[in-house]
C-alpha positions as CSV (number, residue, x, y, z in Angstrom):
1,M,0.3,0.0,-0.3
2,E,3.0,2.2,0.7
3,L,4.8,1.5,-2.8
4,Q,0.6,2.5,-4.5
5,A,0.8,5.5,-2.3
6,A,4.7,6.9,-3.3
7,L,3.4,5.8,-7.3
8,V,0.4,8.0,-6.7
9,A,2.1,11.0,-5.1
10,F,4.5,10.7,-8.0
11,R,2.0,10.8,-10.7
12,L,0.7,13.7,-9.2
13,G,3.3,15.6,-8.9
14,T,4.8,14.8,-12.9
15,K,0.8,16.0,-13.9
16,I,1.1,19.4,-11.5
17,K,4.9,20.1,-13.0
18,R,3.9,19.9,-16.7
19,E,0.4,22.3,-16.2
20,L,2.5,24.9,-13.9
21,T,3.7,27.9,-16.3
22,I,6.9,28.3,-14.5
23,K,8.6,25.1,-14.1
24,P,10.0,23.7,-10.8
25,T,13.5,23.4,-10.3
26,T,13.3,20.2,-7.6
27,A,10.7,18.6,-6.4
28,T,11.0,16.3,-3.0
29,N,8.7,13.5,-2.4
30,W,8.0,12.2,1.3
31,T,6.9,8.7,2.4
32,D,6.9,7.7,6.2
33,S,7.8,4.2,4.8
34,T,11.3,2.9,5.2
35,T,10.9,-0.2,3.5
36,V,9.6,2.0,-0.3
37,L,12.9,4.2,0.7
38,H,15.2,1.1,0.2
39,W,13.4,-0.2,-2.7
40,L,14.6,3.2,-4.1
41,V,17.6,3.3,-3.3
42,A,18.0,-0.5,-4.2
43,S,17.2,-0.1,-7.3
44,G,19.4,-2.5,-9.2
45,K,17.9,-5.1,-7.6
46,R,15.6,-8.1,-9.3
47,Y,12.2,-7.1,-7.4
48,R,9.5,-9.5,-7.7
49,T,7.2,-8.0,-10.7
50,F,4.1,-5.7,-8.6
51,V,7.0,-4.1,-7.0
52,A,9.8,-3.6,-10.5
53,N,6.9,-2.3,-11.9
54,R,6.2,0.6,-9.7
55,I,9.9,1.0,-8.7
56,G,10.6,1.3,-12.1
57,E,8.3,4.0,-13.0
58,I,8.9,5.9,-10.1
59,L,12.5,5.9,-11.1
60,E,12.1,7.3,-14.7
61,G,11.0,10.2,-13.8
62,S,12.3,11.1,-10.5
63,D,16.1,10.3,-8.7
64,P,16.4,8.3,-4.9
65,K,17.5,11.9,-3.5
66,Q,14.3,13.3,-4.5
67,W,12.4,10.9,-1.8
68,R,12.7,11.3,1.7
69,Y,11.5,10.1,4.8
70,V,9.2,11.7,7.4
71,P,8.0,10.4,10.7
72,S,5.0,8.4,10.8
73,K,4.6,11.2,13.9
74,R,4.9,14.2,11.6
75,N,2.8,12.5,8.5
76,P,-0.2,14.6,7.4
77,A,-1.6,11.4,5.7
78,D,-2.1,9.6,8.9
79,V,-4.7,12.1,10.5
80,C,-7.3,11.2,7.8
81,S,-5.9,7.3,7.5
82,R,-6.7,6.8,11.6
83,G,-8.9,9.0,12.7
84,I,-9.2,12.1,14.6
85,K,-11.1,13.5,17.6
86,T,-12.8,16.9,17.4
87,D,-10.7,18.5,19.5
88,A,-7.4,17.6,18.2
89,R,-6.3,20.8,16.9
90,D,-2.2,20.1,16.0
91,A,-3.5,17.0,14.1
92,C,-6.4,18.9,11.7
93,R,-3.9,22.1,11.3
94,R,-1.1,19.3,10.3
95,W,-3.8,18.0,7.8
96,L,-4.8,21.4,6.9
97,K,-1.7,22.9,6.1
98,G,0.7,20.0,6.2
99,P,3.9,19.3,8.9
100,E,5.2,22.4,10.3
101,F,8.9,21.8,9.6
102,L,7.6,22.5,5.6
103,G,7.7,26.4,6.4
104,K,11.3,25.8,7.3
105,E,14.8,25.3,5.5
106,T,15.7,22.5,4.3
107,N,18.4,21.9,6.8
108,E,15.8,21.9,9.7
109,W,13.6,19.5,7.9
110,P,13.6,15.7,9.5
111,V,16.7,14.0,8.5
112,Q,17.4,12.3,5.7
113,C,17.5,8.6,6.0
114,N,17.4,7.4,2.1
115,D,21.3,6.2,1.1
116,K,21.9,2.5,1.3
117,S,24.3,2.5,4.4
118,T,21.5,3.6,6.9
119,I,18.2,2.2,5.0
120,S,18.3,-1.8,6.3
121,A,16.5,-4.6,3.6
122,Q,13.8,-4.8,5.8
123,A,10.8,-6.9,3.8
124,E,13.1,-7.4,0.7
125,E,10.5,-8.3,-2.0
126,L,13.3,-9.7,-4.5
127,L,12.9,-12.8,-6.9
128,P,13.5,-16.1,-5.4
129,K,16.0,-17.9,-6.1
130,W,15.9,-21.7,-6.8
131,A,18.0,-24.3,-7.2
132,G,17.7,-27.8,-7.3
133,H,17.7,-31.3,-9.2
134,I,15.4,-33.1,-11.8
135,N,15.4,-36.2,-12.3
136,Y,12.9,-37.5,-15.0
137,T,12.5,-40.8,-16.7
138,K,11.0,-41.8,-19.4
139,G,7.3,-43.5,-18.5
140,P,5.1,-45.8,-21.3
141,V,3.3,-42.6,-22.1
142,D,6.3,-41.1,-23.6
143,E,6.9,-43.7,-25.7
144,L,3.3,-44.6,-27.1
145,I,2.9,-40.8,-28.5
146,P,5.4,-40.9,-31.1
147,R,4.6,-44.2,-32.4
148,I,1.0,-42.7,-33.3
149,S,1.6,-39.3,-34.0
150,D,3.4,-36.7,-36.3
151,V,3.6,-33.8,-33.8
């Protein structure tokens, strides 16, 4: 689900940039999933089809350095997905205006953790590797087919 959300965010950002008269020089995408960040950074690995297709599309139009980590407690998307009480003003403010750190200099943003040394290989979705041996011996049907068929 987090990977799908990252893909939707990437697609939306791409459409918005295309429609703007003044093109932005940089874009920053945020996720609270360290697994998604790992997949983006470790793009050379062979992932299962679902993951590989989404990561491939994201990386065609963005650089892994454009993706940053936002702690779940500061993520405005969590406000709507987890629900809030009516008296939770901070959560409402975060939902309507975004996290407070976005109004600050980039060096005051949450610590970046999307390099290979800081992101663990958790939840790897690599293609399974199989090594085995198959022993096949012909049976009566295998000998019968060539005698009665031209195929």
